[in-house]
N, C-alpha and C positions, 0 to 999 in steps of 0.2 A: 359518643357516650352519652348514656341514658342520664337525665338528671331528674330527681325527684324532690317535692318540698311537702310536709305535711304541717296541721295546726292541731293542736288538741283543745276541747272542750274545757270547762270548769269542772266536771267530773272527770276529766282525765280520760278522755275518749278521745277517737279518730274525729277531729272536726271537719276541716277540709285539706284534700288531697289533691295535688298538682303533679303531673309526670310528662316529660318529654323525651322522647327518644332520639337516636344519632340522626336517623332520617327526619323526624319531625324538626328537629333543630336545622339541620342544612336544607331542607326546604324553605324554611322560615329566612334565611339568610336569602336566598336567591328569590323568592316569591313572596316575601313578607310585608312589601308595602301596604296592602290591605287585609283586614282581618275582619271577613265576615263570618256569620256563624256556620256557614257550610265549610270552611275551610278548617281543615287538621293540622295543625301546629303543636297540638298539646292534648293532653286528657287532663279532667279534672271532676274531682267531687266534691260537690260545696254543700255543707250543712244548712244552709239558710243563703237568702238572697238580699241579704242587707249589704249597704254599701262598704262596710269596714270588711267583709268577706270578700266583695268584689274586689278592693283594694289590695287586698293580700294576694289575691290570684293574679291580679294585673302585675302588682310590683314583683311577684317571682317569677311571673312571664319575661320581664322585661330582664331581670338579672340572666334568666338561664339562656337568653335569648342574644345574649352578648350586649345588652344595652342597645340594641336596633330598634329605634323608635318607630312606628306605624305612620304611615301618612293619612290612612282614612280606616275607620272602624264603621261596619255596618252592624246594627242590633236593633233591637224592638226597642219600644218607647219606656223602658224599665228607667225608673228615675235613679233607683240605686248604683244602675250601671252607667247611667249616665255622671253622675257624681264622682265616681271611680275613674271613668275616663278621662273626665276633665281635671282631674288631680294629678294620676300617674302619667297621662299622655297630654299635657296642656297643649301641645302644638298640635295635636291631631285633629282631622277634619270627623266628626262623629255624623254619621247620616241612617236614617230610620229604613228599616227593612221595605222594600216595596210589597213582597208578599204580606207581611204585618200589616201594613197601611190598608192594603185592599181588603184582609179579611176583618179589621175593623171596621171598616166602612159598611162592609157587607151585613155584619151583623148588627150592627149599630142602625141600620136602615134596614131591619127585618129581612135580610136577604133576597129572597128572590122577587118582592114586588120591586127590585131595581132594574129587572131583567125586561 
């Protein structure tokens, strides 16, 4: 069964949208020990990148996925996401994505000069 959640803005418009179909939910039960940005266990549209929005998303994710907690989450270094993960999944290990670390190092060191 597909599950969906949404929030409204103060102007009574669609704020954020979250949905997971039957296949996503089943995959999460079998393979959901690690949440990385390339795994598809759900789909969402968020109207901002604030901690409160990420908390809303992760709380709904947890409920829809039958309260199965993650063991590891891999994301970029977003502070709002970090705050949400720490609150919703307090016993989950949060790691930074190697690709994002490499990209940041590359651009902060002026790219090709590193080579």
